[in-house]
C-alpha positions as CSV (number, residue, x, y, z in Angstrom):
1,X,15.3,4.6,-22.5
2,X,15.0,2.6,-25.6
3,X,17.3,5.0,-27.5
4,X,19.8,4.8,-24.6
5,X,19.9,1.0,-24.5
6,X,19.9,0.4,-28.3
7,X,22.0,3.3,-29.6
8,X,23.8,5.2,-26.9
9,X,25.5,2.6,-24.7
10,X,23.3,3.6,-21.7
11,X,25.1,6.9,-21.3
12,X,22.1,8.9,-20.0
13,X,20.2,6.1,-18.2
14,X,21.1,7.5,-14.8
15,X,19.4,10.8,-15.7
16,X,16.3,8.8,-16.6
17,X,16.3,6.9,-13.4
18,X,16.9,10.0,-11.3
19,X,13.9,11.8,-12.9
20,X,11.7,9.0,-11.5
21,X,13.4,9.0,-8.2
22,X,12.9,12.8,-7.9
23,X,9.2,12.2,-8.4
24,X,9.2,9.7,-5.6
25,X,11.1,12.0,-3.3
26,X,9.0,15.1,-4.0
27,X,5.5,13.8,-4.8
28,X,4.9,10.5,-3.1
29,X,2.8,10.4,0.1
30,X,4.4,7.7,2.3
31,X,1.2,7.1,4.2
32,X,-1.1,6.4,1.2
33,X,1.6,5.4,-1.3
34,X,0.0,7.6,-3.8
35,X,1.5,10.5,-5.8
36,X,0.1,14.0,-5.8
37,X,-1.2,15.4,-9.1
38,X,1.6,18.0,-9.5
39,X,4.5,19.8,-7.9
40,X,5.9,23.3,-8.3
41,X,9.5,23.7,-7.1
42,X,9.1,27.5,-7.1
43,X,6.0,27.4,-4.8
44,X,4.6,30.2,-6.9
45,X,1.6,28.6,-8.6
46,X,-1.7,29.4,-7.1
47,X,-2.7,25.7,-6.8
48,X,0.3,24.6,-4.8
49,X,1.0,24.4,-1.1
50,X,3.4,27.2,-0.3
51,X,5.5,24.9,1.9
52,X,5.6,21.6,0.0
53,X,4.9,22.9,-3.5
54,X,2.4,20.1,-4.0
55,X,-1.1,20.2,-5.3
56,X,-4.0,19.1,-3.1
57,X,-5.2,15.8,-4.4
58,X,-4.5,12.5,-6.2
59,X,-6.0,12.5,-9.8
60,X,-6.5,9.0,-11.2
61,X,-5.3,9.6,-14.7
62,X,-2.2,11.5,-13.6
63,X,-1.3,8.4,-11.5
64,X,-2.1,6.3,-14.6
65,X,0.3,8.2,-16.8
66,X,3.1,7.9,-14.2
67,X,2.4,4.2,-13.8
68,X,2.5,3.7,-17.5
69,X,5.8,5.6,-17.8
70,X,7.3,3.6,-15.0
71,X,6.4,0.3,-16.6
72,X,7.3,1.2,-20.2
73,X,10.7,2.5,-19.0
74,X,11.4,-0.7,-17.2
75,X,10.4,-2.7,-20.2
76,X,13.1,-0.9,-22.3
77,X,15.7,-0.7,-19.6
78,X,18.6,-3.2,-19.3
79,X,18.3,-5.3,-16.1
80,X,22.1,-5.5,-15.9
81,X,22.1,-1.8,-14.8
82,X,21.6,-3.3,-11.3
83,X,20.6,-1.1,-8.4
84,X,18.8,1.7,-10.1
85,X,16.9,-0.8,-12.2
86,X,15.9,-2.8,-9.2
87,X,14.9,0.3,-7.3
88,X,12.7,1.6,-10.1
89,X,11.1,-1.8,-10.3
90,X,10.2,-1.6,-6.6
91,X,8.8,1.9,-7.2
92,X,6.4,0.3,-9.7
93,X,5.5,-2.6,-7.5
94,X,4.9,-0.4,-4.5
95,X,2.6,1.9,-6.5
96,X,0.6,-1.0,-7.8
97,X,0.1,-2.3,-4.3
98,X,-1.0,1.1,-3.1
99,X,-3.5,1.5,-5.9
100,X,-5.0,-1.9,-5.2
101,X,-6.0,-0.6,-1.7
102,X,-8.3,1.8,-3.5
103,X,-9.7,-0.5,-6.2
104,X,-13.5,-0.3,-6.0
105,X,-15.6,-3.5,-5.8
106,X,-16.6,-2.8,-9.4
107,X,-13.0,-3.2,-10.4
108,X,-12.6,0.5,-11.3
109,X,-11.0,3.4,-9.5
110,X,-12.4,6.8,-8.5
111,X,-11.5,10.1,-10.2
112,X,-10.1,11.4,-6.9
113,X,-8.6,8.1,-5.9
114,X,-8.7,8.1,-2.1
115,X,-12.1,9.8,-1.8
116,X,-14.5,7.1,-3.0
117,X,-17.3,8.2,-0.8
118,X,-17.1,11.9,-1.7
119,X,-20.2,13.5,-3.3
120,X,-20.0,13.7,-7.1
121,X,-16.8,11.6,-7.2
122,X,-17.2,9.0,-9.9
123,X,-15.6,5.8,-11.2
124,X,-13.4,7.0,-14.1
125,X,-12.7,5.0,-17.2
126,X,-9.4,6.3,-18.6
127,X,-7.3,5.9,-15.4
128,X,-9.0,2.6,-14.6
129,X,-8.0,1.4,-18.2
130,X,-4.4,2.4,-17.6
131,X,-4.4,0.5,-14.3
132,X,-5.7,-2.6,-16.0
133,X,-3.0,-2.3,-18.6
134,X,-0.3,-1.8,-16.0
135,X,-1.4,-4.7,-13.9
136,X,-1.6,-7.2,-16.8
137,X,1.6,-6.0,-18.4
138,X,3.4,-6.0,-15.0
139,X,2.4,-9.7,-14.6
140,X,3.5,-10.5,-18.2
141,X,6.9,-8.9,-17.7
142,X,7.4,-10.7,-14.4
143,X,7.3,-7.6,-12.1
144,X,4.0,-8.6,-10.4
145,X,2.8,-12.0,-9.1
146,X,0.5,-14.1,-11.3
147,X,-2.3,-13.5,-8.8
148,X,-2.5,-9.9,-9.9
149,X,-4.1,-11.0,-13.2
150,X,-7.4,-11.2,-11.4
151,X,-7.2,-7.5,-10.4
152,X,-6.4,-6.4,-14.0
153,X,-9.3,-8.5,-15.4
154,X,-11.6,-7.2,-12.8
155,X,-10.8,-3.6,-13.8
156,X,-11.3,-4.3,-17.5
157,X,-14.6,-6.1,-16.9
158,X,-15.8,-3.4,-14.5
159,X,-15.2,-0.7,-17.2
160,X,-17.1,-2.6,-19.8
161,X,-20.0,-3.4,-17.4
162,X,-20.4,0.1,-16.2
163,X,-19.7,2.3,-19.2
164,X,-19.7,0.3,-22.4
165,X,-23.0,0.4,-24.4
166,X,-24.0,-0.8,-27.8
167,X,-26.5,0.9,-30.2
168,X,-29.0,-1.0,-32.3
169,X,-26.6,-0.7,-35.3
170,X,-23.8,-2.2,-33.3
171,X,-21.9,1.0,-32.6
172,X,-20.1,1.0,-29.3
173,X,-20.0,3.8,-26.8
174,X,-17.6,4.1,-23.9
175,X,-18.4,6.8,-21.3
176,X,-17.1,7.8,-17.9
177,X,-13.9,9.4,-19.3
178,X,-12.7,12.6,-17.7
179,X,-12.3,15.2,-20.4
180,X,-9.7,17.3,-18.5
181,X,-8.6,18.0,-14.9
182,X,-5.3,19.7,-15.5
183,X,-4.1,22.4,-13.2
184,X,-4.2,26.0,-14.3
185,X,-1.6,28.5,-15.4
186,X,-3.7,31.5,-16.3
187,X,-6.9,29.4,-15.8
188,X,-7.3,30.2,-12.2
189,X,-10.4,28.0,-11.8
190,X,-8.2,25.0,-12.2
191,X,-7.2,25.0,-8.6
192,X,-6.8,21.3,-8.1
193,X,-9.2,20.8,-5.2
194,X,-11.4,17.8,-5.2
195,X,-14.5,19.7,-6.2
196,X,-12.7,20.9,-9.4
197,X,-11.4,17.5,-10.2
198,X,-14.8,15.7,-10.0
199,X,-16.5,18.5,-12.0
200,X,-14.9,17.8,-15.3
201,X,-17.1,16.8,-18.3
202,X,-17.1,13.3,-19.8
203,X,-15.5,12.7,-23.1
204,X,-17.5,9.8,-24.8
205,X,-15.8,7.6,-27.4
206,X,-17.5,5.4,-29.9
207,X,-16.5,2.7,-32.4
208,X,-16.1,5.3,-35.1
209,X,-13.5,7.2,-33.2
210,X,-10.2,8.0,-34.9
211,X,-8.5,6.4,-31.9
212,X,-10.0,3.0,-32.9
213,X,-7.1,1.3,-34.6
214,X,-4.4,3.3,-32.8
215,X,-4.4,1.3,-29.6
216,X,-6.1,-2.0,-30.6
217,X,-2.8,-3.8,-30.7
218,X,-1.8,-2.4,-27.3
219,X,-4.8,-3.6,-25.5
220,X,-5.1,-7.0,-27.3
221,X,-1.5,-7.8,-26.4
222,X,-2.1,-7.3,-22.7
223,X,-5.3,-9.3,-22.5
224,X,-5.3,-11.9,-25.3
225,X,-3.0,-14.5,-23.6
226,X,-5.4,-14.4,-20.6
227,X,-8.7,-15.0,-22.3
228,X,-10.5,-17.4,-24.6
229,X,-11.4,-16.6,-28.3
230,X,-14.8,-15.1,-27.3
231,X,-13.1,-12.7,-24.9
232,X,-10.5,-11.8,-27.5
233,X,-13.2,-10.8,-30.0
234,X,-14.8,-8.7,-27.3
235,X,-11.5,-6.9,-26.6
236,X,-10.9,-6.1,-30.3
237,X,-14.4,-4.6,-30.4
238,X,-13.8,-2.7,-27.2
239,X,-10.3,-1.4,-27.9
240,X,-11.3,2.1,-27.1
241,X,-10.7,1.2,-23.4
242,X,-7.0,1.7,-24.1
243,X,-7.3,4.9,-26.1
244,X,-8.0,7.3,-23.4
245,X,-4.8,6.8,-21.5
246,X,-2.8,8.8,-24.0
247,X,-5.0,11.7,-25.1
248,X,-5.1,12.9,-28.6
249,X,-5.1,16.7,-28.4
250,X,-7.3,17.3,-31.5
251,X,-9.9,14.9,-30.3
252,X,-10.1,16.5,-26.9
253,X,-10.4,20.0,-28.5
254,X,-13.1,18.7,-30.8
255,X,-15.0,17.2,-27.8
256,X,-14.7,20.5,-26.0
257,X,-16.2,22.6,-28.8
């Protein structure tokens, strides 16, 4: 979208908008307001429903990636585009409102979003981090009401309270991160049912992670204007909360070894 608005006179913006609208049409459940993990138009994959083509469940981080894509596309789009821009903005707002229905008292969200009481389901860090980012950036850009700041801060604080620990030497460790819950191609155990999604291993990050500086600016930008100096210092130390939303393939493979 940024290329289109800056260098290409918006020639292909309709295609970008329509990709999102196709996701809404094919993958959104109008009852929950949530989006299924995946869709196969051929209905051939073993994990999909042979009628709808949809996978079985709602995976938090998949919803997070989609939310981030919505918001970052809106950020780079030209509001003068009119109807498609306004429609995409409403898609983002509707998704945020739907996600808030499933926000846990801790401030976080569950790995399988709508099954909080399910055995072995857990409050997951990466998707909750993305939702905190989306809520706060959504407010900053004027897409969400100021009152939604409280939901974003609650998510951030909940992550730190539940999963952030400090060693005696001051090293920080952030846990509760789903290593992987992708759906299978040849890996037939990746069937997409709730049992599979909640069985993924955790990928711990620490303050020595090669992610450390990569996303510090991103997280600080979204929280700094909402907090005092002490909170800002804490955010800079805890910047790993934002790293897990955009996985680094090498780090994941190393953690899997």
